[in-house]
C-alpha positions as a LaTeX table, in Angstrom:
\begin{tabular}{lrrr}
\hline
Residue & $x$ (\AA) & $y$ (\AA) & $z$ (\AA) \\
\hline
Glu1 & $-8.73$ & $-3.93$ & $-7.74$ \\
Val2 & $-6.50$ & $-4.63$ & $-4.71$ \\
Gln3 & $-7.67$ & $-2.88$ & $-1.66$ \\
Leu4 & $-6.11$ & $-2.78$ & 1.85 \\
Val5 & $-8.02$ & $-0.90$ & 4.48 \\
Glu6 & $-6.57$ & $-0.29$ & 7.92 \\
Ser7 & $-8.49$ & 0.46 & 11.08 \\
Gly8 & $-8.16$ & 0.67 & 14.74 \\
Gly9 & $-5.83$ & 3.63 & 15.28 \\
Gly10 & $-6.39$ & 6.43 & 17.72 \\
Leu11 & $-5.08$ & 8.09 & 20.79 \\
Val12 & $-3.57$ & 5.83 & 23.47 \\
Gln13 & $-1.58$ & 6.48 & 26.63 \\
Pro14 & 2.04 & 5.26 & 27.05 \\
Gly15 & 1.98 & 1.79 & 28.28 \\
Gly16 & $-1.37$ & 1.12 & 26.71 \\
Ser17 & $-2.39$ & $-1.21$ & 23.96 \\
Val18 & $-4.00$ & $-0.89$ & 20.63 \\
Thr19 & $-5.07$ & $-3.44$ & 18.04 \\
Leu20 & $-4.85$ & $-2.56$ & 14.33 \\
Ser21 & $-6.71$ & $-4.43$ & 11.65 \\
Cys22 & $-6.38$ & $-4.51$ & 7.83 \\
Thr23 & $-9.05$ & $-5.93$ & 5.58 \\
Ala24 & $-7.82$ & $-7.05$ & 2.23 \\
Ser25 & $-9.69$ & $-7.61$ & $-1.07$ \\
Gly26 & $-8.99$ & $-7.86$ & $-4.78$ \\
Phe27 & $-6.35$ & $-10.65$ & $-4.59$ \\
Ser28 & $-5.83$ & $-14.12$ & $-3.23$ \\
Phe29 & $-4.88$ & $-13.00$ & 0.39 \\
Ser30 & $-3.73$ & $-16.46$ & 1.53 \\
Asn31 & $-1.10$ & $-16.63$ & $-1.27$ \\
Tyr32 & 0.88 & $-13.58$ & $-0.09$ \\
Ala33 & 3.08 & $-12.49$ & 2.78 \\
Met34 & 2.01 & $-9.25$ & 4.35 \\
Ser35 & 3.69 & $-6.44$ & 6.22 \\
Trp36 & 3.13 & $-3.42$ & 8.52 \\
Val37 & 5.09 & $-0.29$ & 7.79 \\
Arg38 & 4.95 & 2.94 & 9.75 \\
Gln39 & 5.82 & 6.64 & 9.24 \\
Ala40 & 6.33 & 8.82 & 12.25 \\
Pro41 & 5.55 & 12.51 & 11.84 \\
Gly42 & 8.26 & 14.18 & 9.77 \\
Lys43 & 10.15 & 11.04 & 9.26 \\
Gly44 & 10.57 & 8.30 & 6.58 \\
Leu45 & 8.96 & 4.94 & 6.23 \\
Glu46 & 10.02 & 2.29 & 8.75 \\
Trp47 & 9.35 & $-1.38$ & 8.26 \\
Val48 & 7.65 & $-2.85$ & 11.31 \\
Ser49 & 6.73 & $-6.52$ & 10.76 \\
Ala50 & 5.96 & $-9.25$ & 8.18 \\
Ile51 & 4.07 & $-12.50$ & 8.21 \\
Ser52 & 4.24 & $-15.33$ & 5.87 \\
His53 & 1.37 & $-16.28$ & 3.65 \\
Asp54 & 0.16 & $-19.03$ & 5.94 \\
Gly55 & 0.85 & $-17.22$ & 9.22 \\
Glu56 & 3.44 & $-19.74$ & 10.23 \\
Ser57 & 6.37 & $-17.21$ & 10.36 \\
Thr58 & 6.58 & $-13.68$ & 11.65 \\
Thr59 & 9.45 & $-11.20$ & 11.89 \\
Tyr60 & 9.73 & $-7.83$ & 13.61 \\
Leu61 & 11.71 & $-4.64$ & 13.90 \\
Asp62 & 13.93 & $-5.09$ & 16.98 \\
Ser63 & 12.39 & $-2.18$ & 18.88 \\
Val64 & 8.93 & $-3.68$ & 18.71 \\
Lys65 & 9.73 & $-7.33$ & 18.90 \\
Asp66 & 8.81 & $-7.83$ & 22.50 \\
Arg67 & 5.69 & $-5.69$ & 22.38 \\
Phe68 & 3.94 & $-6.21$ & 19.02 \\
Val69 & 2.25 & $-9.39$ & 17.73 \\
Met70 & 1.23 & $-9.78$ & 14.12 \\
Ser71 & $-1.29$ & $-12.29$ & 12.94 \\
Arg72 & $-3.64$ & $-13.04$ & 10.04 \\
Asp73 & $-6.89$ & $-14.80$ & 9.44 \\
Asn74 & $-6.95$ & $-16.05$ & 5.89 \\
Ala75 & $-10.56$ & $-17.19$ & 6.07 \\
Lys76 & $-11.54$ & $-13.51$ & 6.74 \\
Asn77 & $-8.85$ & $-11.84$ & 4.62 \\
Thr78 & $-7.72$ & $-9.91$ & 7.61 \\
Leu79 & $-4.41$ & $-8.97$ & 9.11 \\
Val80 & $-3.89$ & $-7.87$ & 12.75 \\
Leu81 & $-1.19$ & $-5.99$ & 14.67 \\
Gln82 & $-1.58$ & $-6.19$ & 18.39 \\
Met83 & 0.55 & $-3.41$ & 19.92 \\
Asn84 & 1.30 & $-3.56$ & 23.58 \\
Asn85 & 3.22 & $-1.37$ & 26.00 \\
Leu86 & 3.14 & 1.44 & 23.54 \\
Lys87 & 5.71 & 4.21 & 23.71 \\
Pro88 & 5.61 & 7.80 & 22.40 \\
Glu89 & 8.14 & 6.80 & 19.73 \\
Asp90 & 5.43 & 4.40 & 18.36 \\
Thr91 & 3.46 & 7.41 & 17.25 \\
Ala92 & 2.98 & 7.07 & 13.46 \\
Val93 & 0.69 & 6.34 & 10.58 \\
Tyr94 & 0.62 & 2.57 & 10.32 \\
Tyr95 & 0.26 & 1.02 & 6.81 \\
Cys96 & $-0.75$ & $-2.47$ & 5.91 \\
Ala97 & 1.12 & $-3.58$ & 2.85 \\
Lys98 & 1.31 & $-6.65$ & 0.49 \\
Tyr99 & 4.41 & $-8.37$ & $-0.72$ \\
Asn100 & 4.70 & $-9.12$ & $-4.37$ \\
Gly101 & 5.25 & $-12.87$ & $-3.86$ \\
Met102 & 8.80 & $-12.85$ & $-5.36$ \\
Val103 & 11.96 & $-14.03$ & $-3.59$ \\
Gln104 & 14.89 & $-12.39$ & $-5.12$ \\
Tyr105 & 13.02 & $-9.25$ & $-6.12$ \\
Tyr106 & 10.57 & $-8.96$ & $-3.25$ \\
Ala107 & 8.85 & $-5.65$ & $-2.61$ \\
Leu108 & 5.74 & $-4.21$ & $-1.19$ \\
Asp109 & 3.53 & $-3.52$ & $-4.20$ \\
Tyr110 & 0.24 & $-2.46$ & $-2.62$ \\
Trp111 & $-0.40$ & $-0.26$ & 0.45 \\
Gly112 & $-3.38$ & 0.73 & 2.38 \\
Gln113 & $-4.30$ & 4.36 & 3.26 \\
Gly114 & $-2.86$ & 4.10 & 6.74 \\
Thr115 & $-4.25$ & 4.53 & 10.25 \\
Arg116 & $-2.86$ & 6.92 & 12.73 \\
Val117 & $-1.66$ & 5.89 & 16.16 \\
Thr118 & $-0.82$ & 8.63 & 18.67 \\
Val119 & 0.82 & 7.56 & 21.91 \\
Ser120 & 0.66 & 10.49 & 24.37 \\
Ser121 & $-0.63$ & 11.33 & 27.85 \\
\hline
\end{tabular}
């Protein structure tokens, strides 16, 4: 079965950095675009970033564009989100998610359990 397992979350001070990782299994990882989505306490889901199947292209939420870097290692079936200059408003559960490979009807069809990031002094 498809599995996505996030790790790396925790408590970090404002201005600090955290690296999140996602290990994928159960599908051909290199064939699919991937995404990070977050959910702040008491709020809805917010798309954060996406990366193409080959890692050639990335796109980000405007509020994190200058601070976060998404990457992937297809040989290791891993997805990474490097988060820098963190702000309290970045506090959220961060989910790794898989795109379904479609163009017109694209969607995130599998999600990990999430890892919590708390930005606080």
